[in-house]
N, C-alpha and C positions, 0 to 999 in steps of 0.2 A: 297181601298186595305186593307186587314185585317192587323191589327197590331199584330205582334208576340212579346211576352214579354219573351225573354230568361233570364236565371238567371243572366248573367253578367250585364244586364241593371240595376240591383238593387244595384250594387256596385258604389261608387263614382269614378269618372274618373278625373284624373288631367288635367289641361289645356294642350292639346297636340298640342302646338304651335311651332314656330320656335325655341324659347329658349329651350324648352324641348328636341326637337330632336337634336339640335346642341350639347347640353350638353351630350346626350347619345353617340354621336360620339366622343366627346372630352375625355370622361372618358373610352371609349372602351366598353361600355355596348350595344353591337350590336349582341345579340344572334341570331337574324334572319339572319345574314349575313353568307351565306354558302361558300363564297370565290370563287364561280363560278356559272355559270348558272346551274339550276337544270334539271335533265333528262326529266321530262314531257314537259318543255318549249323548251328545245333543240330539242327534237324529233318532236314537232309541227313545229318549225321553219324550220327544215330540209325538211319538206314536202310542204313548201309554193311554191316551184318552184324557177325559176330564179329571181334574184332581179329586181324590177321594181319601178315605181314611187309611189307606195302605201304609204300613210302617216300613220305612226305607232306612237302611244303614249304609253309611259310607265310611269304612274303616281306613285308618291311615290317610285321612282326608286332606292333609296338608292345609293349604289356604282355602280349600273348600269351594272351588268354582262350580263344581257339580251341585253341591248343596245350595249354593246361591241361585243357580239356574232353576232348580226345582222349587225353592222357596218363592222366588219371584213369580213362578208360574202358578202358585197357589197350593202347592202340596203342603199339608199342615204337619205331617209326622215324619219329617226328615231328621235323622240323627247322624252326627258325625263323631268319630272317635280318633284321637291322636295322642301320642306320647308327649309332644312338644307344646308347651303353653303358647309359644310364639305363633304356632300355626293357627290355633283356635282364636287367639287374640286378633290375628289378621282378618279372619272371617267376621268376627264380632264387630270390629271397627268398620269394615267395608259394608256390612249389612246389619245395621243396628237393630232391625226388627226381627232378626233371627232369634228364636227362643233360646235363652241362656241355658235352660234345662236340657236342651238338645245338643249342647256342646259338651262332649264327654272327654275329659282328660283321663284317659284310661288305656289299659293294655287290652287290645282286641281279644287276646286269649283268655282274659278274665271276665269278659262280658257274659251275662246270664241270658238264657233264652226265654225269659218271662217278662212280658209276653213275646212270642216269636215275631220275627220280621217276615215281611212278604217279599222284600227285594233287598239284595246286597249288591252294591256297586263297587267294582274293582277298577281302580285307576292308579297305577304305579305303587300300590302298597305291596302286592305280592313280590315284585322285583326288588323291594327294599328290605325284605326279610332275610335273615340268615337262611340259606337254602335248606339247612337241616330241618327248618320249621315248616316246610311246604306240605308234608303229609298232615301235620297238625292244623295248618291253615284250612285245608280242604275239609277236614273233620269238623273244625269249629264253625265254618260256614254252614255246614249241614245241620249242626246242633242249633244254630241261631235262627234258622229258617223254619217256617211251618212246612208240613208236607205239601209238595207242589210249589213251594216258593222258589224264587228265581235268584240265581247268581249270574250277573252279567258284567261285562266290562272288557278290558284289554289286557293281554299278556304279551310280553316281548318274545317273539318267535325268532330269536337270534342269540348269538353269544357275543359278549363284549371283550375287547382286547385288554381292557384295563380291569384291575381288581374292583369288585363291587363294594358297596352298592352303587348303581343297580346291578343285579345279577340276571343274566340271561338264561335261556333254556330252549327247549324244543317242544313241539306239540305232542310228540310221543311220550316225553317225560311227564308233561302236564296231564295227559290223559290217564296215566297210571294213578295219579293222585286223586283225581275226581271221580273216576268210574265207580268206586265202591259206594258213592253217596248220591250221585246225580245221573239223570238221563240227559243226553246231549241233544239240544235243539239246534244250536248253531256253534260251530267250532272250526273257524276257517279264517284265512287272511282278511283283515279289514280292508275294505275297498276305498274308504274315505279318510284315511289317516292324514295327519299333518305331513307336509312334504318331507321333513327330515326323518320321519318314522315310516314312510311309505314302504310297504312290502315287508316290514319287520314287526308288525303287530298282528296278534291273533285276537279276533273278536269272538267272545264266548257268550253263550246264553244257555245256562244249564238249569234244569228243574230238579229240585230235591226229591229223591225217591220217597214213596209213600211210607215205607217202613225201613228203618235203619237197624243194623245189628245192635243187640243189647248193649255192647260195650261202647257204642258210638253215640248213644242218646244223651 
C-alpha cells in the first residue's frame, strides 16, 4: 500500500492515551462534541429499516449521541468503545437503559472480531488518532467486520491550521488506507453537514471485501 505523507504527520503528537482524553473531558476541552447526533449520521440511520440483530460498533464514541439515537430507535446490539471513563459515564447517565455490557472501556485496536460486527460507525474518532495509526485503523475495521459489513461515517476532508487532535487530511490519503480492505459505495463530500463543517466533511460508506489477505485477518 502506498504511504501518503500528509503535512500533519510532520508535527509532534502528544501521547493520546486514557490520561490525555480523560483530562480533556474533565477540563471541558471537548470541541468535537456537538451535543447531538449530526445530520449525515442521523439520515443514514433513518434509512437502515426496522431494528434487527445487526451488531453495531461505535469506536471512540465520546458521549455517544449516535449510540443513544440507535438505542432509542430500538436497535439492541449497539456497542460503544472509548478510552475515557468520563465519556462512557456521560452516556450511561444520559441513557440509563443503555446496556452496561455494551459500554466498552477499551482500546479499539485491542478489540476482538468474535463475533464480527455488521456496521462500524465513524464519527470524529479517526481524526483524533495519531495519524501514524491510520493504516492500522483501516485494517482493524476490516478485521472487526464480517465480509460485506459496512464502515460508514464522516472524515474531515481538510487540513487544520493548529496542531491536532483533530488531525485533518484528504480523500486521496484516505483512499490509500481503505482500498486494500474495502469496496467503495460512497466516498464524497457530505451534503448535509452542520454549518461549521459544511464542505469539509467526507461521507464514506465502505463494504468490507469478501476475502482479506492472510496477514490482515
